[in-house]
Residue, then its C-alpha position, 0 to 999 in steps of 0.5 A: m434110302f430106305v434100301l440102302s441101309v436097315a432099320p436101327e433095331k437091325a443094326p448090329d451092337k458093336p461099332e465098325f472102325v474103318e480107316i481111310e487113307y487121305r493123300s492131297g486130300d482125296p480119299v483113296a484108301l479103306n481100311g489100308e485098301k487102295l481102293p476107286p472113288f467110285d468103290l471107296l464111297a460105295r464101301l461106305n455106303k454099305i458100311a454105314g448102310a449097316h448100321g442105320v445110317g443114313r435113316a431120317d422120318i421126316v415130315e413137311n407141311r408147307y404152303v406154296a404160293 
C-alpha cells in the first residue's frame, strides 16, 4: 500500500476534483474521458495515491487457539 500512495505530508494541500460518469450503474468515464473499467480504476488509484488516500497504520494483536 505504501508503494501506491504518498505520505500525507507529501500530498498536495489543494483537493483534486474528479467526475465519474455512470451508465446503468457502471462507471464509464473519468473527467469526461471514456475509459475501460481497468484503465478507469488504475487512473483513480493514481489520483487517490497522489493525495495519500489508502494509507493505514494498523497494529494487530490477537491470540488464535
